[in-house]
C-alpha positions as CSV (number, residue, x, y, z in Angstrom):
1,X,70.4,89.0,40.4
2,X,66.9,88.7,42.0
3,X,66.6,92.3,42.6
4,X,68.4,92.8,38.9
5,X,65.4,90.6,37.5
6,X,62.6,91.1,40.2
7,X,62.6,87.2,41.2
8,X,61.2,85.5,43.5
9,X,63.6,82.2,45.4
10,X,66.5,84.0,47.0
11,X,65.3,82.1,50.4
12,X,66.1,79.0,49.2
13,X,69.8,80.1,47.7
14,X,70.6,81.4,50.3
15,X,70.0,78.0,52.3
16,X,72.3,76.6,49.9
17,X,75.4,79.2,49.5
18,X,77.5,77.1,51.8
19,X,77.0,74.1,50.4
20,X,78.1,75.0,47.1
21,X,81.4,77.2,47.8
22,X,82.6,74.3,50.1
23,X,81.9,71.5,46.6
24,X,83.5,74.0,44.3
25,X,86.1,75.3,46.4
26,X,87.8,71.9,47.7
27,X,86.0,69.3,46.3
28,X,84.7,69.5,42.9
29,X,87.7,68.4,40.0
30,X,87.1,70.9,37.7
31,X,89.1,68.9,35.4
32,X,90.5,71.8,33.1
33,X,88.9,74.2,34.8
34,X,86.2,75.2,32.3
35,X,82.7,74.4,32.5
36,X,82.6,72.6,29.2
37,X,85.6,70.3,30.9
38,X,84.6,66.5,29.5
39,X,86.4,65.4,32.6
40,X,85.1,67.2,35.4
41,X,82.6,66.2,38.1
42,X,79.1,66.7,37.9
43,X,77.1,68.4,40.0
44,X,73.2,68.5,40.1
45,X,71.2,71.0,41.7
46,X,68.3,69.1,42.0
47,X,66.5,71.9,43.7
48,X,66.7,74.4,40.9
49,X,65.3,77.2,42.3
50,X,68.1,77.6,44.5
51,X,70.1,78.0,40.9
52,X,71.7,81.7,42.2
53,X,73.7,80.3,45.1
54,X,75.0,78.3,41.7
55,X,75.7,81.3,39.3
56,X,76.8,83.0,42.4
57,X,80.1,80.7,42.5
58,X,80.2,80.0,38.6
59,X,81.1,84.2,38.8
60,X,83.6,83.6,41.9
61,X,85.2,81.0,39.1
62,X,84.7,83.0,36.2
63,X,82.1,80.7,34.3
64,X,79.9,84.1,34.4
65,X,80.2,87.9,34.0
66,X,78.6,90.1,36.1
67,X,77.1,91.5,32.9
68,X,75.7,87.3,33.1
69,X,74.2,88.2,36.8
70,X,73.1,92.1,36.2
71,X,70.7,90.1,33.4
72,X,69.2,87.5,35.2
73,X,65.2,86.5,34.2
74,X,65.6,89.2,31.4
75,X,64.5,89.4,28.0
76,X,67.4,86.9,25.8
77,X,69.1,85.9,28.9
78,X,70.0,82.0,29.3
79,X,70.3,82.7,33.5
80,X,66.7,81.5,33.6
81,X,64.6,81.2,37.4
82,X,65.6,77.3,37.1
83,X,68.0,75.8,36.8
84,X,69.1,75.5,33.1
85,X,71.1,72.9,31.1
86,X,71.2,75.3,28.3
87,X,74.2,77.0,30.7
88,X,77.5,75.3,30.4
89,X,78.3,74.1,33.9
90,X,74.7,73.5,34.9
91,X,74.6,69.8,34.4
92,X,69.9,69.7,34.4
93,X,66.9,71.8,33.8
94,X,64.9,71.5,36.9
95,X,61.8,73.0,38.1
96,X,59.5,70.0,38.6
97,X,60.7,69.0,41.5
98,X,61.8,65.7,41.9
99,X,64.1,64.6,38.6
100,X,66.7,65.9,38.9
101,X,68.4,63.3,41.8
102,X,67.5,60.3,39.0
103,X,70.1,62.3,36.2
104,X,72.5,62.7,39.3
105,X,72.6,59.3,39.9
106,X,72.1,58.5,35.6
107,X,75.2,60.3,35.4
108,X,77.1,58.4,38.3
109,X,76.0,55.5,36.9
110,X,77.0,55.7,33.1
111,X,80.9,57.3,35.6
112,X,81.3,53.6,36.9
113,X,80.4,52.3,33.7
114,X,83.0,54.1,31.8
115,X,85.4,53.8,33.8
116,X,85.9,57.9,34.3
117,X,86.4,58.5,37.6
118,X,83.7,61.2,37.6
119,X,81.4,61.8,41.2
120,X,78.1,62.8,41.2
121,X,77.3,65.1,43.4
122,X,73.4,66.1,44.0
123,X,72.0,68.4,46.1
124,X,68.0,67.8,46.9
125,X,65.8,69.9,48.9
126,X,64.3,68.3,52.5
127,X,60.5,69.1,50.4
128,X,61.6,68.3,47.0
129,X,61.5,64.3,48.8
130,X,57.6,64.3,49.0
131,X,58.2,63.3,45.4
132,X,58.3,59.3,44.7
133,X,61.3,59.8,42.3
134,X,63.6,60.6,44.5
135,X,62.7,57.0,46.4
136,X,63.3,55.1,43.7
137,X,66.6,56.9,42.3
138,X,67.5,56.2,46.4
139,X,67.4,52.8,45.5
140,X,68.9,52.5,42.1
141,X,72.4,54.1,43.7
142,X,72.3,51.4,46.7
143,X,71.5,48.6,44.2
144,X,74.1,49.8,41.8
145,X,76.6,50.6,44.7
146,X,77.1,54.0,43.9
147,X,80.4,55.2,45.5
148,X,80.8,57.9,42.9
149,X,77.5,59.5,44.3
150,X,77.3,61.7,47.5
151,X,73.2,63.3,48.0
152,X,73.5,66.3,50.0
153,X,70.0,67.2,51.6
154,X,69.3,70.4,52.6
155,X,67.1,70.1,55.1
156,X,66.0,73.9,56.2
157,X,62.5,72.2,57.4
158,X,60.3,74.5,54.5
159,X,59.0,74.0,51.2
160,X,56.8,76.2,48.8
161,X,53.2,76.0,50.8
162,X,54.9,75.9,54.2
163,X,56.8,73.5,56.9
164,X,58.0,70.3,55.6
165,X,56.8,68.9,59.3
166,X,52.9,70.0,58.4
167,X,52.6,68.9,54.4
168,X,54.2,65.9,54.6
169,X,55.9,64.4,57.6
170,X,60.1,63.0,56.8
171,X,61.3,61.4,60.1
172,X,64.6,61.1,60.4
173,X,65.7,61.7,57.0
174,X,69.3,59.8,57.8
175,X,67.9,57.2,59.4
176,X,66.2,56.5,55.7
177,X,69.2,57.1,54.0
178,X,71.3,54.8,56.1
179,X,68.3,52.1,56.0
180,X,68.8,52.6,52.2
181,X,72.0,51.5,52.0
182,X,74.0,54.6,52.3
183,X,76.8,56.2,53.9
184,X,75.5,59.1,55.9
185,X,76.7,61.8,57.7
186,X,74.6,65.0,59.8
187,X,76.0,68.6,60.0
188,X,76.1,72.2,59.9
189,X,74.7,72.8,56.5
190,X,76.1,76.9,57.3
191,X,79.2,75.9,59.0
192,X,81.6,75.8,56.0
193,X,84.6,74.2,58.2
194,X,81.9,71.1,59.0
195,X,81.0,70.7,55.6
196,X,84.2,70.0,54.6
197,X,85.4,67.7,57.3
198,X,81.9,65.8,56.2
199,X,83.3,65.5,52.7
200,X,86.3,64.4,53.3
201,X,85.0,61.3,55.6
202,X,82.8,60.5,52.5
203,X,85.4,60.6,50.2
204,X,87.6,58.3,52.3
205,X,85.2,55.6,53.2
206,X,86.0,52.1,51.7
207,X,82.9,50.9,50.8
208,X,81.2,49.8,47.9
209,X,78.3,52.2,48.3
210,X,76.5,55.8,47.6
211,X,76.9,58.5,50.3
212,X,75.1,61.3,52.0
213,X,74.9,64.3,54.2
214,X,72.1,65.8,55.5
215,X,72.9,69.6,55.9
216,X,71.3,71.1,58.8
217,X,69.8,74.5,57.4
218,X,68.0,78.1,57.4
219,X,65.6,78.9,54.4
220,X,66.5,82.4,54.5
221,X,70.0,82.6,56.1
222,X,72.0,85.5,56.5
223,X,69.7,88.1,56.5
224,X,67.5,88.7,59.5
225,X,63.9,89.8,57.6
226,X,64.3,86.4,55.8
227,X,65.9,83.8,58.1
228,X,63.4,81.1,58.5
229,X,60.5,83.0,57.3
230,X,58.6,81.2,54.2
231,X,57.1,84.4,53.0
232,X,60.6,84.7,51.0
233,X,59.9,81.6,48.7
234,X,58.3,84.0,46.7
235,X,58.5,87.6,47.8
236,X,60.4,89.9,45.4
237,X,62.7,92.4,47.0
238,X,62.0,96.0,46.7
239,X,64.8,99.1,46.9
240,X,63.9,99.2,50.4
241,X,64.6,95.4,51.1
242,X,67.2,95.1,48.6
243,X,69.2,97.8,50.7
244,X,68.4,96.2,53.8
245,X,69.6,93.0,52.7
246,X,72.6,94.2,51.1
247,X,73.7,96.1,54.2
248,X,73.1,93.5,56.6
249,X,76.1,90.9,54.2
250,X,78.1,93.8,53.9
251,X,77.9,94.6,57.8
252,X,78.4,90.5,58.4
253,X,81.2,90.1,55.8
254,X,83.1,93.0,57.6
255,X,82.5,91.6,61.2
256,X,83.9,88.1,59.3
257,X,86.9,90.3,58.1
258,X,87.8,91.8,61.2
259,X,88.0,88.5,62.6
260,X,90.3,86.8,60.7
């Protein structure tokens, strides 16, 4: 998608792909299996610039075709460079950071009031936590005891203009979430087994409070020359870097397959 559309934001997508894969594979109730199912759980990608990772999962589910992906960011496509609610299965239009979580909190609150048993999972970037509405949403979720809300922080330590520690220091995100009243876990965000266990544990917690996972991730994870290099927040792939990236990913895939 990034190469076909000549777009940036490939590194932010790589930091959340395992999180999304585990959610779609094992934890989201997809209702009747279609993106328009009224019974399905909600998945809000508040850091909407990582949308390519979600579209890749939606392709695996059959919600998007290969042709859809090949036309990413091209004229006339609905698959734009940021999360867009015009795409069936996508809950919110994002891009201006800090607002998606409030939408997720609203969806969880509505599901509670209506008694639908639907859950909401919201993925938030650590750099996005510079925004005030994030903290208002945390307060609201805790006040209304939204036990059907799970917030997952993509804690990759980078944002568009630099390292989070340098732009606006956050300290311990887990301790802050706990202070706000969230049942919280910390986990390696690229370890699918660990993510699965953490989500299972939170689902079994019998407490009237929202849940949170602080997922330690690496921006650009999986490709050596993109790995933790913030220039790839906006850098486009050239034919040479595209071939190099695909070569590494194919090699990693074969290595995993041989071990299993």
